[in-house]
C-alpha positions in Angstrom: 4.7 -9.1 -25.4 5.6 -5.5 -26.5 5.5 -2.8 -24.3 3.8 0.6 -25.4 5.2 2.7 -22.6 3.1 6.4 -22.0 4.6 9.0 -20.3 2.5 11.6 -18.2 3.6 14.7 -15.8 2.9 17.6 -14.6 3.5 19.6 -11.4 2.4 18.9 -7.8 -1.5 18.7 -7.6 -2.5 19.3 -11.5 -5.3 17.0 -12.3 -4.7 13.5 -12.7 -1.2 13.7 -12.6 -1.2 10.5 -10.1 -1.7 7.0 -10.7 -5.1 7.0 -9.6 -5.8 9.9 -12.5 -4.8 7.5 -14.7 -6.5 4.7 -13.9 -9.5 7.1 -15.8 -7.6 6.9 -19.0 -6.0 3.6 -19.3 -9.5 1.8 -17.6 -11.1 -0.4 -20.8 -14.9 0.1 -20.8 -15.8 -3.0 -18.7 -12.8 -3.3 -16.4 -11.9 -7.0 -17.4 -8.4 -6.4 -18.6 -6.6 -6.2 -15.1 -4.6 -3.4 -14.2 -0.8 -3.5 -11.9 -0.8 0.2 -10.1 2.8 0.6 -8.0 4.3 3.1 -6.9 7.6 2.9 -4.6 6.5 3.5 -1.4 4.0 1.5 1.0 2.3 5.1 1.9 2.0 6.3 -1.9 0.6 2.8 -2.8 -2.2 3.1 -0.2 -3.2 6.7 -0.3 -3.6 6.1 -4.2 -5.6 2.7 -4.1 -7.7 4.6 -1.4 -8.9 6.8 -4.1 -10.2 3.9 -6.0 -11.1 2.7 -3.2 -14.3 5.1 -4.1 -15.2 2.9 -8.0 -13.9 4.6 -11.3 -14.9 6.0 -14.2 -16.4 3.2 -17.2 -16.0 3.8 -20.6 -19.4 5.1 -20.7 -18.7 7.6 -17.4 -20.3 5.8 -15.1 -18.8 5.3 -11.9 -17.7 1.4 -11.1 -17.2 -0.3 -8.2 -13.6 -2.5 -9.2 -12.8 -5.4 -7.3 -8.9 -4.4 -5.7 -6.0 -6.5 -3.8 -3.3 -4.5 -2.0 -0.2 -7.4 -2.2 1.8 -6.9 0.6 1.2 -5.0 4.1 0.6 -1.4 4.8 1.8 1.2 6.3 1.3 0.5 10.7 -1.8 2.5 11.7 -3.1 2.3 7.8 -7.1 3.0 7.8 -9.2 0.1 7.9 -9.8 0.7 4.3 -6.6 -0.4 3.0 -6.6 -3.2 5.6 -9.3 -4.8 3.7 -7.6 -4.4 0.7 -4.6 -6.7 1.3 -4.6 -10.2 0.1 -4.2 -11.8 3.1 -6.9 -10.1 4.9 -9.8 -10.9 2.1 -8.1 -14.3 2.0 -8.8 -15.4 5.7 -12.1 -13.7 5.3 -12.9 -16.3 2.8 -11.4 -19.2 4.3 -14.3 -19.2 7.3 -16.9 -20.0 5.2 -14.7 -23.3 5.1 -16.2 -26.0 7.0 -12.3 -26.3 7.4 -12.4 -23.7 9.7 -15.5 -24.5 11.9 -14.1 -27.7 12.7 -10.7 -26.0 13.4 -11.8 -23.7 16.0 -14.2 -26.6 17.5 -10.7 -28.6 17.9 -8.9 -26.5 19.6 -11.9 -25.6 22.5 -12.2 -28.9 23.0 -8.2 -28.8 23.5 -8.4 -26.0 25.4 -11.4 -27.5 27.7 -9.6 -31.4 27.6 -6.4 -29.5 29.1 -7.7 -27.4 31.0 -9.6 -30.7 32.9 -6.7 -32.5 33.0 -4.7 -30.2 34.8 -6.9 -30.6 37.9 -6.0 -34.4 38.3 -4.5 -35.9 41.0 -0.8 -36.6 40.7 -1.0 -40.1 41.0 -4.1 -42.2 41.5 -3.5 -46.2 43.3 -5.2 -49.3 40.7 -6.7 -52.1 42.4 -5.3 -55.3 43.2 -7.5 -58.2 42.9 -7.1 -60.9 45.0 -8.7 -63.7 42.9 -6.5 -63.4 39.7 -3.6 -61.6 40.6 -4.0 -59.0 38.4 -4.6 -54.6 39.4 -7.4 -53.6 37.9 -8.3 -49.8 36.6 -10.1 -47.7 39.1 -12.9 -45.7 37.4 -10.9 -42.1 38.0 -7.4 -44.0 36.0 -10.5 -44.9 33.2 -11.3 -41.5 33.7 -8.4 -39.9 32.6 -7.9 -42.1 29.9 -10.5 -42.2 28.4 -9.4 -38.4 28.6 -5.9 -38.3 27.3 -7.4 -40.0 24.2 -9.8 -38.1 23.7 -6.9 -35.2 24.2 -4.6 -37.4 21.7 -7.9 -37.5 18.9 -8.4 -34.2 19.2 -5.3 -32.7 18.6 -4.7 -34.8 14.9 -8.2 -33.1 14.1 -6.5 -29.8 14.4 -3.6 -31.0 12.1 -6.0 -32.0 9.4 -8.2 -28.8 9.0 -4.8 -27.3 9.3 -3.6 -28.9 6.4 -7.0 -28.3 4.9 -7.2 -25.1 5.5 -3.8 -24.2 4.3 -5.2 -26.2 0.8 -7.5 -23.7 0.7 -5.8 -20.6 1.6 -3.5 -21.8 -1.9 -6.1 -21.8 -3.7 -7.9 -18.3 -2.3 -4.9 -17.5 -3.8 -4.9 -17.6 -7.1 -8.5 -17.2 -6.9 -8.5 -13.6 -5.5 -6.2 -12.6 -7.7 -7.8 -13.7 -11.0 -10.9 -11.8 -9.9 -9.3 -9.1 -8.7 -9.3 -5.7 -11.5 -6.4 -3.6 -10.2 -3.8 -5.3 -8.2 -1.2 -2.7 -5.8 2.0 -3.2 -4.4 5.4 -1.4 -4.2 7.6 -1.6 -6.8 9.9 -4.3 -4.4 6.7 -5.6 -3.6 5.8 -6.5 -7.6 9.2 -8.8 -7.7 8.9 -10.9 -4.8 9.0 -14.8 -5.6 6.1 -15.5 -4.3 3.9 -13.2 -6.5 5.8 -14.1 -9.2 5.3 -17.2 -9.1 1.9 -16.7 -8.7 1.3 -14.6 -11.1 2.8 -16.4 -13.4 2.1 -20.1 -12.8 -1.9 -18.8 -13.2 -1.8 -17.1 -16.0 -2.1 -14.2 -13.9 -1.7 -11.7 -17.0 -1.3 -7.7 -16.5 -3.0 -6.0 -19.5 -1.3 -2.5 -18.5 0.9 -1.3 -15.6 1.3 2.4 -13.7 4.2 3.3 -12.1 3.5 6.9 -9.7 6.1 8.6 -9.0 8.2 7.3 -11.8 10.5 10.4 -12.1 11.4 10.0 -8.4 12.2 6.2 -8.8 15.2 4.7 -10.2 15.3 2.8 -13.8 16.1 -0.5 -12.3 13.1 0.1 -9.9 10.9 1.1 -12.9 11.8 -2.9 -14.9 9.9 -5.0 -12.0 6.6 -5.0 -12.8 7.8 -5.7 -16.2 8.5 -9.3 -15.8 4.7 -10.2 -14.9 4.2 -9.2 -19.5 2.4 -6.2 -18.6 1.1 -5.1 -22.6 1.3 -1.4 -21.6 2.9 0.9 -19.4 1.9 4.0 -18.0 5.6 6.2 -15.7 3.6 9.5 -14.1 5.7 11.7 -12.0 6.9 15.1 -12.7 10.7 14.8 -13.5 11.0 18.6 -12.4 10.8 17.8 -9.6 13.7 16.2 -7.2 15.0 13.0 -8.7 15.4 9.2 -7.1 17.8 10.0 -5.1 20.7 6.7 -4.5 23.6 6.5 -2.4 26.0 5.0 -4.4 28.1 7.3 -6.0 29.9 5.0 -8.0 25.6 3.6 -9.2 25.1 7.5 -9.5 28.1 7.9 -12.2 26.6 5.2 -13.9 23.6 7.3 -14.4 21.8 5.1 -12.4 20.5 7.9 -10.7 17.9 9.0 -13.8 14.7 7.8 -14.1 13.4 5.5 -16.9 10.7 8.7 -16.9 13.5 11.3 -17.7 15.2 9.1 -20.3 12.9 8.2 -22.6 11.9 11.8 -22.0 15.0 13.2 -23.3 14.7 10.4 -26.3 12.1 12.3 -27.5 9.5 9.7 -26.8 5.7 11.1 -26.2 5.2 13.0 -22.8 1.6 14.7 -21.6 2.1 17.0 -19.6 -1.1 17.7 -17.5 -1.7 21.4 -17.1 -4.6 22.4 -14.2 -3.3 22.4 -10.7 -6.1 22.3 -8.0 -4.3 22.9 -5.1 -1.7 26.0 -5.0 -3.3 29.9 -5.0 -2.6 31.4 -8.1 -0.3 33.6 -6.6 2.0 30.6 -5.5 1.4 28.7 -8.8 2.9 31.1 -10.3 6.6 31.1 -9.9 7.2 27.6 -10.4 4.8 27.7 -13.8 7.8 30.9 -15.0 10.5 29.3 -13.7 10.0 25.2 -14.3 7.1 24.8 -16.9 7.1 27.4 -19.2 4.5 28.9 -18.2 1.9 26.5 -19.0 0.2 25.8 -15.5 -3.5 27.3 -15.3 -5.6 26.9 -12.0 -8.5 25.0 -11.3 -11.4 27.2 -10.1 -10.9 25.4 -7.1 -7.2 26.4 -6.9 -8.2 30.5 -6.5 -10.4 29.8 -4.2 -7.3 29.3 -2.2 -7.7 31.6 0.7 -3.6 33.6 1.2 -4.1 34.8 4.4 -2.6 38.7 4.6 0.3 38.9 6.9 0.7 42.4 8.3 4.5 42.7 7.7 6.2 45.8 9.0 4.0 49.0 7.1 2.4 46.5 4.8 -1.6 46.8 5.2 -4.1 43.9 4.1 -4.0 45.8 0.5 0.2 45.6 0.0 0.1 41.9 0.2 3.9 40.6 0.7 5.0 38.1 -1.8 5.6 34.9 -1.8 9.4 34.1 -0.4 11.2 31.5 -0.6 12.9 30.3 2.0 16.1 27.6 2.5 15.4 24.2 3.8 18.4 23.5 4.5 18.6 20.7 7.6 20.8 18.6 10.2 19.3 14.7 11.0 20.8 14.0 14.5 19.0 10.5 14.9 15.3 10.0 14.2 15.4 14.0 14.9 15.0 16.4 12.0 16.7 20.2 12.7 15.2 23.1 10.5 16.0 26.3 12.5 15.9 28.4 9.0 12.9 27.4 7.9 11.4 27.2 11.6 12.8 30.8 12.2 10.1 32.8 9.8 7.3 31.1 10.4 7.9 31.1 14.0 7.8 34.9 12.9 4.8 35.3 11.0 3.1 34.0 13.0 3.9 35.9 16.2 3.4 38.9 14.0 0.0 37.6 13.2 -1.3 37.2 16.7 -1.2 33.7 16.7 0.8 32.7 19.7 3.0 29.6 19.5 1.8 27.3 22.0 3.8 24.7 23.1 3.9 20.3 22.8 
């Protein structure tokens, strides 16, 4: 199908300059059409989905709860709310309702008990010799042991059968949960996994809209991956005035792969929606990026105006003489897993000492 592309950008902290905010713009009133939300990293995906767990606004402005599925594994230590959104977690929660789940657990318990009983058997039990018939007859102990081994074999067969039934149930649930989802979130690379593609394409899991967050910091080939799912609309959200995508291969960079799809569309005069209200920076800090990068278009939300900008006495400056914001070099040196950034550390330490804060160890 033909894909319509929308590009949205604003400075860091601008209102709705993320995929979570874009959902409120592109989501149809009843949210019957499925949304695919992607980002380059697991951290970004988890952050977006965390915001959406509170619900989204429908066409009437009402807050609605939506069914969200997180594909792939979140980062270690992720919030429980995110872990509960994963496809695997939702499958396991539902599969517990299958009768085979109870049979499997019962079989496992029986197997443990029988194996424990077998471990107590004497290593050798002599059979009873019947002089009248010339045959050896099993003693009661031998009969008991044989019955226990027979029960163990039976329970192991039950376990195998129950596991097969549960695997079929999981496959059915995997399809059902995706079909029921309003929003599916995954990394860009995760959207191209064969397992997901096969499942989506073979079961008519159609995504009306794909939203890519941090699109201006993502290479163009990465942004093309979710398009394989046949979305009808593509929304790119990002800030092309920030650092571009990282391309380590020089040949790839020379070939233009360091340019994002967002940037290419912007240069081709594709209509770009700029979001100008920012919520994070104090107005005095906002002034610099607005002037040098955003044509003085950034404005401050009311909550940004209330952000405290601590006045630190430097030299002969007093509380009535506020020092202007300063730009600090952030050159760093990486050695293994250790980042060394003395150029940034030195002035921060100096300001802390002069403000009387002191430096704590650890």
